[in-house]
C-alpha positions as CSV (number, residue, x, y, z in Angstrom):
1,X,-52.6,62.9,-1.3
2,X,-49.3,62.6,-3.3
3,X,-48.3,59.8,-1.0
4,X,-51.4,57.8,-1.5
5,X,-51.8,58.5,-5.2
6,X,-49.9,55.2,-6.2
7,X,-52.3,53.3,-4.0
8,X,-55.3,54.8,-5.6
9,X,-53.9,54.0,-9.1
10,X,-53.4,50.4,-8.1
11,X,-56.9,50.3,-6.7
12,X,-58.3,51.6,-9.9
13,X,-56.4,49.0,-11.9
14,X,-57.5,46.1,-9.7
15,X,-61.1,47.2,-10.0
16,X,-60.9,46.9,-13.8
17,X,-59.6,43.3,-13.7
18,X,-62.2,40.5,-13.8
19,X,-62.0,36.8,-14.7
20,X,-61.9,37.8,-18.4
21,X,-58.9,40.0,-17.9
22,X,-56.7,38.1,-15.5
23,X,-53.8,38.5,-18.0
24,X,-53.5,42.2,-17.0
25,X,-50.9,43.2,-14.5
26,X,-50.5,46.2,-12.2
27,X,-48.0,48.9,-13.0
28,X,-45.0,48.5,-10.7
29,X,-43.7,51.7,-9.1
30,X,-40.0,52.4,-9.9
31,X,-39.2,53.2,-6.3
32,X,-37.9,50.3,-4.2
33,X,-40.3,50.5,-1.3
34,X,-43.4,49.0,0.2
35,X,-45.6,50.1,-2.7
36,X,-43.4,48.2,-5.2
37,X,-43.6,45.1,-3.0
38,X,-47.3,45.4,-2.8
39,X,-47.6,45.7,-6.6
40,X,-45.3,42.7,-7.1
41,X,-47.3,40.7,-4.6
42,X,-50.6,41.5,-6.3
43,X,-49.2,40.6,-9.7
44,X,-48.0,37.3,-8.4
45,X,-51.5,36.7,-7.0
46,X,-53.0,37.6,-10.5
47,X,-50.6,35.1,-12.0
48,X,-51.8,32.4,-9.7
49,X,-55.5,33.3,-10.3
50,X,-54.9,33.2,-14.1
51,X,-53.2,29.8,-13.9
52,X,-56.0,28.4,-11.7
53,X,-58.7,29.7,-14.1
54,X,-56.9,28.2,-17.1
55,X,-56.5,24.8,-15.3
56,X,-60.2,24.9,-14.5
57,X,-61.2,25.7,-18.0
58,X,-59.0,22.9,-19.4
59,X,-60.4,20.5,-16.8
60,X,-64.0,21.3,-17.7
61,X,-63.2,21.0,-21.4
62,X,-61.4,17.7,-21.0
63,X,-64.1,16.3,-18.6
64,X,-66.8,17.2,-21.1
65,X,-65.1,15.5,-23.9
66,X,-64.5,12.3,-21.8
67,X,-68.1,12.3,-20.6
68,X,-69.4,12.8,-24.1
69,X,-67.6,9.7,-25.5
70,X,-69.5,6.9,-23.6
71,X,-72.7,8.8,-24.0
72,X,-72.2,9.0,-27.7
73,X,-71.3,5.4,-27.9
74,X,-74.5,4.4,-26.0
75,X,-76.7,6.6,-28.1
76,X,-75.2,5.2,-31.4
77,X,-75.7,1.7,-30.2
78,X,-79.3,2.3,-29.3
79,X,-80.0,4.1,-32.6
80,X,-78.6,1.3,-34.7
81,X,-80.5,-1.3,-32.6
82,X,-83.7,0.6,-32.8
83,X,-83.5,0.9,-36.6
84,X,-83.6,-2.9,-37.0
85,X,-85.1,-4.3,-33.7
86,X,-86.0,-7.7,-35.2
87,X,-82.5,-8.5,-36.4
88,X,-80.6,-6.9,-33.5
89,X,-78.7,-9.1,-31.1
90,X,-80.0,-7.5,-27.9
91,X,-77.6,-9.5,-25.7
92,X,-74.7,-7.9,-27.5
93,X,-76.4,-4.5,-27.2
94,X,-76.7,-5.1,-23.5
95,X,-73.0,-5.9,-23.2
96,X,-72.0,-2.7,-25.0
97,X,-74.3,-0.6,-22.9
98,X,-73.1,-2.2,-19.7
99,X,-69.4,-1.6,-20.7
100,X,-70.1,2.0,-21.6
101,X,-72.1,2.5,-18.4
102,X,-69.2,1.1,-16.3
103,X,-66.8,3.4,-18.1
104,X,-69.0,6.4,-17.5
105,X,-69.5,5.5,-13.8
106,X,-65.7,5.1,-13.3
107,X,-65.1,8.4,-14.9
108,X,-67.7,10.2,-12.8
109,X,-66.2,8.6,-9.7
110,X,-62.7,9.8,-10.6
111,X,-64.0,13.3,-11.3
112,X,-65.9,13.4,-7.9
113,X,-62.7,12.2,-6.1
114,X,-60.6,14.9,-7.8
115,X,-63.2,17.5,-6.8
116,X,-63.1,16.4,-3.2
117,X,-59.3,16.4,-3.2
118,X,-59.2,19.9,-4.7
119,X,-61.6,21.1,-2.0
120,X,-59.5,19.7,0.8
121,X,-56.1,21.1,-0.1
122,X,-54.0,21.3,3.0
123,X,-51.1,19.8,5.0
124,X,-53.2,17.1,6.7
125,X,-54.9,14.0,5.6
126,X,-58.3,13.0,7.2
127,X,-58.8,9.7,9.0
128,X,-55.1,9.1,9.5
129,X,-53.9,5.8,11.0
130,X,-50.9,3.4,10.8
131,X,-51.0,1.8,7.3
132,X,-48.9,-1.4,6.5
133,X,-47.7,-0.7,3.0
134,X,-46.5,-4.3,2.5
135,X,-49.9,-5.8,3.5
136,X,-51.7,-3.2,1.3
137,X,-49.6,-4.1,-1.7
138,X,-50.0,-7.8,-1.2
139,X,-53.8,-7.4,-0.9
140,X,-54.0,-5.2,-4.1
141,X,-51.8,-7.6,-6.0
142,X,-54.1,-10.5,-5.3
143,X,-57.0,-8.8,-7.2
144,X,-57.8,-10.5,-10.6
145,X,-56.0,-8.8,-13.5
146,X,-54.9,-9.9,-16.9
147,X,-51.2,-9.4,-16.1
148,X,-49.1,-11.4,-13.8
149,X,-48.5,-9.4,-10.6
150,X,-45.6,-10.1,-8.3
151,X,-44.8,-8.6,-4.9
152,X,-41.4,-8.5,-3.3
153,X,-41.3,-7.2,0.3
154,X,-37.7,-6.1,1.2
155,X,-38.8,-4.8,4.6
156,X,-42.3,-4.6,6.1
157,X,-43.0,-0.9,6.5
158,X,-45.7,1.2,8.1
159,X,-46.6,4.8,7.4
160,X,-49.1,7.2,8.8
161,X,-51.9,7.9,6.3
162,X,-55.4,7.4,5.1
163,X,-55.9,3.7,4.3
164,X,-58.6,4.2,1.6
165,X,-56.6,6.9,-0.2
166,X,-53.3,4.9,-0.1
167,X,-55.1,1.8,-1.3
168,X,-56.5,3.8,-4.2
169,X,-53.1,5.1,-5.1
170,X,-51.5,1.7,-5.1
171,X,-54.4,0.2,-7.0
172,X,-54.2,2.9,-9.7
173,X,-50.5,2.2,-10.2
174,X,-51.0,-1.6,-10.5
175,X,-54.0,-1.2,-12.8
176,X,-52.1,1.2,-15.0
177,X,-49.2,-1.2,-15.3
178,X,-51.5,-4.2,-16.0
179,X,-53.2,-2.4,-18.8
180,X,-50.0,-2.1,-20.8
181,X,-48.0,-5.2,-19.8
182,X,-48.1,-8.9,-19.1
183,X,-45.8,-8.8,-16.0
184,X,-46.1,-6.3,-13.1
185,X,-43.4,-6.2,-10.4
186,X,-44.1,-4.5,-7.0
187,X,-41.3,-3.8,-4.5
188,X,-41.9,-2.5,-1.0
189,X,-39.2,-1.5,1.5
190,X,-37.3,1.2,3.3
191,X,-34.2,3.3,2.9
192,X,-35.1,4.3,-0.6
193,X,-32.9,6.7,-2.6
194,X,-33.5,10.5,-1.8
195,X,-36.7,12.0,-3.1
196,X,-36.6,13.8,-6.5
197,X,-37.0,17.2,-4.8
198,X,-34.7,18.5,-2.1
199,X,-36.0,18.1,1.4
200,X,-35.0,19.2,4.9
201,X,-36.2,19.1,8.5
202,X,-38.7,16.3,9.1
203,X,-38.3,14.9,5.6
204,X,-34.8,13.7,6.5
205,X,-34.6,10.2,7.7
206,X,-35.8,6.8,6.8
207,X,-38.2,6.6,3.9
208,X,-40.7,4.0,2.9
209,X,-41.1,3.2,-0.8
210,X,-43.4,1.3,-3.2
211,X,-42.3,0.8,-6.8
212,X,-44.5,-0.6,-9.5
213,X,-42.7,-1.7,-12.7
214,X,-43.9,-3.5,-15.8
215,X,-42.6,-5.0,-19.0
216,X,-44.8,-2.9,-21.3
217,X,-43.8,-0.3,-24.0
218,X,-42.5,2.2,-21.4
219,X,-42.7,6.0,-21.4
220,X,-40.3,8.3,-23.1
221,X,-38.1,10.4,-20.7
222,X,-39.5,13.7,-21.9
223,X,-43.1,12.5,-21.2
224,X,-42.6,11.0,-17.7
225,X,-43.8,14.1,-15.9
226,X,-46.7,14.7,-18.3
227,X,-48.1,11.3,-17.5
228,X,-49.2,12.7,-14.1
229,X,-51.3,15.5,-15.7
230,X,-55.1,15.1,-15.7
231,X,-56.4,13.7,-18.9
232,X,-52.9,13.1,-20.1
233,X,-52.5,11.5,-23.6
234,X,-49.1,10.0,-24.4
235,X,-48.0,7.8,-27.3
236,X,-50.5,5.2,-28.7
237,X,-48.6,2.3,-27.2
238,X,-49.5,3.4,-23.6
239,X,-53.0,4.7,-24.3
240,X,-54.7,2.8,-27.1
241,X,-58.0,1.2,-26.1
242,X,-57.2,1.0,-22.4
243,X,-60.6,2.5,-21.5
244,X,-59.0,5.0,-19.2
245,X,-59.5,8.8,-19.1
246,X,-56.1,9.7,-18.0
247,X,-57.1,10.5,-14.4
248,X,-55.6,7.5,-12.4
249,X,-52.1,8.7,-12.2
250,X,-53.2,12.3,-11.6
251,X,-55.2,11.0,-8.6
252,X,-52.3,8.9,-7.4
253,X,-49.8,11.8,-7.5
254,X,-52.3,14.0,-5.6
255,X,-52.7,11.3,-2.9
256,X,-49.0,10.7,-2.6
257,X,-48.2,14.4,-2.2
258,X,-50.9,14.8,0.4
259,X,-49.1,12.1,2.4
260,X,-45.9,14.2,2.2
261,X,-44.6,11.8,-0.4
262,X,-42.9,12.0,-3.8
263,X,-43.7,10.0,-6.9
264,X,-41.6,9.7,-10.1
265,X,-41.6,7.7,-13.3
266,X,-38.4,6.0,-14.6
267,X,-37.5,3.1,-16.8
268,X,-38.3,-0.3,-15.4
269,X,-35.7,-3.1,-15.2
270,X,-38.3,-5.1,-17.0
271,X,-38.1,-2.8,-19.9
272,X,-41.3,-0.8,-19.4
273,X,-42.2,2.0,-17.0
274,X,-41.6,2.0,-13.3
275,X,-43.4,4.3,-10.9
276,X,-41.7,5.0,-7.6
277,X,-43.5,6.5,-4.6
278,X,-41.7,7.2,-1.4
279,X,-43.0,8.4,2.0
280,X,-41.3,9.6,5.1
281,X,-41.8,7.1,7.9
282,X,-41.3,9.6,10.7
283,X,-43.9,12.1,9.4
284,X,-46.3,13.6,11.9
285,X,-49.6,13.7,10.1
């Protein structure tokens, strides 16, 4: 009984912790033994659960806010038009409603994609095949955009991955740059500089890279990691009236990481921001 009393005490503490009290932690025994290790392990688990719950709450709050914005704009437009139907320019009203509907649809699509990505956390990527990064970038750069998009292929490179997901990642990077700049420069090649985080084992070797730089206002060094957060909001120069919800770069980072890659943000030689994604070419997916 004396031996198991610490286990009973921990059991009673755990039974009292619910989703409203995840900040509580178990009392750690002073003796350096298996019970102390168990208590520390459970406390780390509680920390992860608390962090996950907080992220989920922030996500729901931010998503609700973003969804409310186009709905409010649509309702206000219809109310104003309905108040004076004879003098209303219904073509203009239709244009506003179409724009807000497209914005709402894009946001819902991004939220659904993030939900699917969160559900499929794991080391593998579904529907893996050989993907030519250079051809992918050239195809995406040819899509109509307001900015001038240039592609430079140093070396044709192929990686193992999901074509649809990698296409979405590259498209997000190009669209993000085009929203804030007049010139977008894409570079594709191999033998990129080492990734931002230390790697070993299969990560050592030749790496494929894609960089997307622009001549826009840039991103301050202290905010270059925050830009990958969901619903991130930076300085007005990079966010004003771009119609985005701050999900594109978050989706891109998730896709890159699921392909065993690394993505960072630095200053572009053009003066704006430059996003650099690198992938190991010898990865076994």
